[in-house]
C-alpha positions in Angstrom: -12.0 -25.2 -32.6 -13.1 -22.0 -31.1 -11.2 -18.9 -32.3 -9.6 -16.6 -29.7 -12.1 -14.3 -28.0 -11.8 -10.6 -27.2 -8.3 -9.8 -25.8 -6.8 -7.1 -23.6 -3.8 -5.1 -24.6 -1.3 -7.0 -22.5 -1.3 -10.6 -21.3 -1.2 -9.6 -17.6 -2.3 -6.1 -16.4 -2.7 -4.3 -13.1 -4.9 -1.4 -14.2 -4.7 1.6 -11.8 -7.4 4.2 -11.9 -5.6 7.4 -10.9 -9.0 9.2 -10.5 -9.9 6.6 -7.9 -6.6 7.6 -6.1 -7.7 11.3 -6.2 -11.2 10.5 -5.0 -9.7 8.6 -2.0 -7.3 11.3 -1.2 -10.1 13.9 -1.3 -12.2 11.8 1.0 -9.5 11.2 3.5 -8.6 14.9 3.4 -12.2 15.8 4.2 -12.2 13.4 7.2 -8.8 14.6 8.5 -9.3 18.3 8.1 -7.7 20.6 9.3 -4.8 18.2 9.4 -2.8 17.9 6.3 -2.4 14.6 4.4 0.8 12.6 3.7 0.3 10.1 0.8 2.3 7.0 1.7 3.7 5.5 -1.5 6.3 3.1 -0.1 6.7 -0.3 -1.7 6.0 1.3 -5.1 2.8 2.7 -3.8 1.6 -0.6 -2.4 2.2 -2.1 -5.9 0.3 0.7 -7.7 3.3 2.7 -9.0 5.0 5.3 -6.8 5.4 8.2 -9.2 2.0 8.3 -10.9 0.2 7.7 -7.5 2.3 10.5 -5.8 1.4 12.9 -8.6 -2.3 12.0 -8.5 -2.4 12.3 -4.7 -0.7 15.7 -4.7 -3.1 16.9 -7.4 -6.0 15.8 -5.1 -4.7 17.8 -2.2 -2.1 15.8 -0.4 0.6 18.0 1.0 3.3 15.5 1.8 4.6 12.2 0.4 5.9 9.4 2.6 8.2 6.4 1.9 10.1 3.8 3.9 13.6 4.1 2.3 15.7 7.0 1.2 16.3 5.3 -2.1 12.5 5.4 -2.7 12.5 9.1 -1.9 15.5 9.8 -4.2 13.7 8.2 -7.1 10.6 10.4 -6.5 12.8 13.5 -6.4 14.4 12.4 -9.7 10.9 12.0 -11.2 10.2 15.7 -10.3 8.2 15.3 -7.1 9.0 18.5 -5.2 6.6 18.2 -2.3 7.8 17.7 1.3 9.0 14.1 1.3 9.7 11.9 4.4 11.6 8.6 4.6 11.7 6.7 7.9 13.4 3.3 7.8 17.2 3.3 7.6 20.3 1.2 8.1 24.0 2.3 8.5 24.2 1.8 4.7 21.5 4.3 3.9 22.5 7.2 1.7 22.0 10.1 4.2 24.0 12.5 2.0 21.5 11.9 -0.8 18.7 12.7 1.6 20.2 15.9 2.7 21.1 16.9 -0.9 17.6 16.2 -2.1 15.9 18.1 0.7 14.3 14.8 1.9 13.1 14.7 5.5 14.4 11.8 7.5 12.6 10.1 10.3 15.0 9.0 13.0 15.0 7.0 16.2 18.4 7.9 17.7 21.5 6.3 16.1 20.9 8.2 12.9 21.9 11.5 14.4 25.6 11.0 13.9 25.6 10.0 10.2 23.0 12.7 9.5 25.2 15.3 11.1 28.1 14.1 9.0 26.1 14.3 5.9 24.9 17.8 6.7 28.5 18.9 7.2 29.5 17.4 3.9 26.6 19.0 2.1 26.9 22.3 4.0 23.1 22.1 4.4 21.1 21.2 7.5 19.3 17.9 7.5 15.5 18.0 8.0 14.5 15.4 10.7 11.4 14.0 12.4 12.1 12.5 15.8 10.3 9.2 16.3 9.1 8.0 19.7 8.1 4.4 20.3 4.7 4.7 22.0 4.0 1.0 22.1 4.4 -0.7 18.7 7.9 -2.0 19.7 9.5 -1.4 16.3 11.5 1.8 15.4 11.5 4.9 17.6 13.3 6.1 20.7 12.1 4.5 23.9 10.5 6.7 26.6 13.6 6.2 28.8 15.9 7.5 26.1 13.6 10.3 24.8 14.9 13.2 26.9 18.5 12.4 25.9 17.6 12.0 22.2 15.8 15.3 22.1 18.7 17.0 23.9 21.2 15.7 21.3 18.9 16.8 18.5 18.6 20.3 19.9 22.4 20.5 20.3 22.9 19.6 16.6 20.1 22.0 15.6 21.9 24.8 17.5 25.0 24.0 15.5 23.1 24.4 12.3 23.5 20.8 11.3 19.8 19.8 11.4 16.3 21.2 11.6 13.8 19.3 13.8 10.7 19.4 11.6 8.5 17.0 13.4 7.8 14.4 16.1 6.0 11.2 15.1 5.0 7.7 16.1 3.0 4.8 14.7 -0.1 3.1 16.0 -0.3 -0.7 16.7 -4.0 -1.5 16.8 -5.8 1.4 15.1 -7.6 -1.1 12.9 -9.3 -2.4 16.0 -10.9 0.8 17.3 -12.3 -0.8 20.5 -8.8 -1.6 21.9 -7.5 0.6 24.7 -3.8 0.5 23.7 -4.4 3.3 21.2 -5.5 5.6 24.1 -2.2 4.8 25.9 -0.2 5.4 22.8 -1.8 8.8 22.3 -1.1 9.7 25.9 2.6 8.8 25.5 2.8 10.7 22.2 1.4 13.9 23.7 3.9 13.6 26.5 6.8 13.2 24.1 5.7 16.2 22.0 5.5 18.3 25.2 9.1 17.3 26.1 10.3 18.3 22.6 8.5 21.6 22.7 9.7 22.3 26.3 13.3 21.8 25.0 12.7 24.7 22.6 11.9 22.8 19.4 9.4 24.7 17.1 7.6 21.8 15.5 6.2 22.1 12.0 4.2 18.8 12.2 3.2 16.2 14.7 1.9 13.0 13.1 0.7 9.6 14.3 -2.5 8.6 12.4 -2.5 5.9 9.7 -5.5 5.1 7.5 -7.6 3.4 10.3 -6.8 6.2 12.7 -7.8 8.8 10.1 -11.2 7.1 9.8 -11.8 6.1 13.4 -9.7 8.2 15.7 -10.0 12.0 15.1 -8.0 12.6 18.3 -5.0 11.1 16.5 -5.0 13.5 13.6 -2.7 16.3 15.1 -1.1 18.4 12.3 -0.6 15.7 9.7 -2.0 12.2 8.9 -0.2 9.4 7.0 -2.6 7.9 4.5 -1.5 4.6 3.0 -4.0 1.8 2.4 -6.9 4.3 2.1 -5.5 6.1 -0.9 -5.6 2.8 -2.8 -9.3 2.5 -1.9 -9.0 -0.4 0.5 -10.6 -0.7 3.9 -8.5 -1.4 7.0 -11.6 -2.7 8.9 -12.9 -6.2 8.3 -16.5 -5.1 9.0 -16.6 -2.1 6.6 -16.3 -2.1 2.9 -14.4 0.6 0.9 -17.8 2.0 -0.3 -19.0 2.4 3.2 -16.0 4.5 3.9 -16.3 6.6 0.8 -13.4 4.9 -0.9 -12.9 3.2 -4.3 -10.4 0.4 -5.0 -7.9 1.7 -7.5 -6.4 -1.5 -8.9 -7.9 -4.1 -11.3 -5.9 -7.2 -11.9 -6.8 -8.9 -15.1 -5.4 -11.3 -17.7 -6.8 -13.7 -20.4 -7.3 -17.4 -20.5 -4.2 -19.2 -21.9 -6.1 -22.4 -22.5 -9.5 -24.0 -22.2 -10.1 -27.7 -22.7 -12.5 -30.6 -22.0 -11.3 -33.2 -19.4 -12.9 -36.4 -18.1 -14.2 -37.1 -14.6 -11.4 -37.8 -12.0 -8.9 -35.6 -13.8 -6.2 -34.4 -11.4 -5.4 -30.7 -11.5 -2.0 -29.1 -10.8 0.9 -30.2 -8.5 0.0 -32.8 -5.9 -3.3 -33.6 -7.6 -5.2 -32.3 -4.6 -8.2 -31.5 -6.8 -9.9 -34.0 -9.1 -12.9 -33.2 -11.3 -16.1 -34.8 -10.1 -17.6 -35.0 -13.7 -16.6 -34.4 -17.3 -15.8 -30.7 -17.3 -13.7 -27.9 -18.9 -10.6 -26.4 -17.3 -9.5 -22.9 -17.9 -5.8 -21.9 -17.5 -5.2 -18.5 -16.0 -1.6 -17.3 -16.7 -0.9 -15.7 -13.3 0.9 -17.5 -10.4 3.0 -16.9 -7.4 5.8 -15.3 -9.5 3.2 -12.7 -10.3 2.5 -12.2 -6.7 -0.6 -14.4 -6.3 -0.2 -16.3 -3.0 0.4 -20.0 -3.6 -1.8 -20.8 -0.7 -4.9 -19.0 -2.2 -6.6 -22.0 -3.7 -10.3 -21.1 -4.0 -9.5 -17.5 -4.9 -12.2 -16.1 -7.3 -11.7 -15.3 -11.0 -14.4 -13.5 -13.0 -14.8 -14.7 -16.6 -17.5 -13.6 -18.9 -19.9 -12.6 -16.1 -19.4 -15.7 -13.9 -17.0 -16.1 -11.0 -15.1 -19.4 -10.7 -12.9 -20.5 -7.9 -9.3 -21.5 -8.4 -8.9 -25.3 -8.2 -5.7 -27.2 -7.4 -2.5 -25.7 -6.3 -1.5 -22.3 -7.6 1.8 -22.7 -9.5 4.7 -20.2 -10.3 3.1 -18.9 -13.5 -0.4 -20.2 -13.7 -3.6 -21.4 -12.0 -6.6 -23.4 -13.1 -10.3 -22.8 -12.8 -13.0 -25.4 -13.3 -15.4 -23.9 -15.8 -18.1 -26.6 -15.5 -19.6 -28.7 -18.2 -19.9 -27.2 -21.7 -23.3 -25.7 -22.4 -23.4 -24.6 -26.0 -21.1 -22.0 -27.4 -20.5 -19.7 -24.5 -17.4 -18.1 -26.1 -14.9 -19.2 -23.5 -11.6 -19.8 -25.2 -8.0 -18.7 -25.1 -8.0 -14.9 -25.1 -11.2 -14.5 -23.0 -10.6 -11.9 -20.3 -10.2 -13.1 -16.7 -10.4 -10.7 -13.8 -9.0 -11.6 -10.4 -10.1 -8.4 -8.6 -11.3 -4.9 -9.1 -13.6 -2.2 -7.8 -16.7 -4.4 -8.2 -18.5 -2.3 -10.9 -19.0 -5.4 -13.1 -19.3 -8.0 -10.3 -15.6 -8.7 -10.3 -14.1 -10.1 -7.0 -12.5 -7.8 -4.4 -9.0 -7.7 -3.1 -10.5 -8.7 0.3 -11.8 -12.0 -1.2 -8.3 -12.9 -2.3 -6.9 -11.9 1.1 -9.5 -14.3 2.7 -8.5 -17.1 0.3 -4.8 -16.6 1.2 -5.4 -16.1 4.9 -3.8 -12.7 4.8 -4.7 -9.0 4.6 -5.6 -6.8 1.6 -2.3 -4.8 2.0 -0.3 -7.9 1.1 -2.3 -8.9 -1.9 -1.8 -5.6 -3.8 1.7 -4.9 -2.6 3.1 -8.3 -3.8 1.9 -8.0 -7.4 5.2 -8.5 -9.2 6.9 -6.2 -11.8 6.3 -8.7 -14.6 2.6 -7.7 -14.4 2.3 -4.6 -16.6 1.0 -1.5 -14.9 -1.6 0.4 -16.9 -2.9 3.8 -15.8 -6.3 5.1 -16.6 -8.2 8.2 -15.5 -11.8 7.3 -14.9 -14.3 10.2 -15.2 -16.9 7.9 -13.5 -14.8 7.9 -10.3 -14.8 11.7 -10.0 -16.1 12.9 -6.6 
């Protein structure tokens, strides 16, 4: 029986290279200059870890940090992040008092004015707000029809000392498809909304609209501040451009070790449903990652790199594990329990990319990294080789 091969420190690891994050922030800052950069670290920094990523991004020149929920912002403040911090997705149950107490900027669409004013009164401290205009995405934000009234109410509360209007912002719908004309229309509507706010006497600190694809493809969307999400993790928002072509480096490597390796006969069924059967006597390798770890159940065929060779996942991905067909035994190649298996990484050693897993699952790269679950240990490195 083969003895266990070289092992990694933990059974399942998402290794995050913080120097790659810094490189990406520096690259995006160069492209966006003179606009400032907000590092978006919502959803635990797209699965990479909000606190270490926020710190690395600020070290590399980001000026702001952005999250979806106030609770995420409060956690960053508790960890010592003192930079300007914006949260923009709320419900009536959101803790607006904590936002005001923590000096957290709050993006609002209209209904939030009343609870924010109440929180400001309770804290005896003005709330810092960014007014959002829906320019065409159809999600959050004031409608154009309600914008004048919304701005007027915000000015009234500002005059009462209950809030400070820091910015106006919106979000683009199709910036990852640069040829589409809807972006031009959204930008036109945004400029009009900004003019209304300024004409009402608001002295804006920041105007912001650009996400990662707009940072890279639409300089006319940069304004004072850009919101960099996907790009700071080194992933491309464009299907026809790689991270390297954009000057970016993927920050996460997902790796584990083989849990089992065994010989099976021809016509051996594999995993639930037996949708895959071996065509010849072969070896199967068991990879201890599954949909409970965030690997999409639908991603049969996803690539796994083992000892310099890439193997596709065969059979159905289960909750905790998946199987690769290692082919017929050919001497002692060292494949055994404990041999490292890499699902994706930056590609330095031929490992697959996040985009290949996205293709296998019929989804986007954002989803692949964001859904990696907490039971996969996060490990942080600082790669000198990634230094720009």
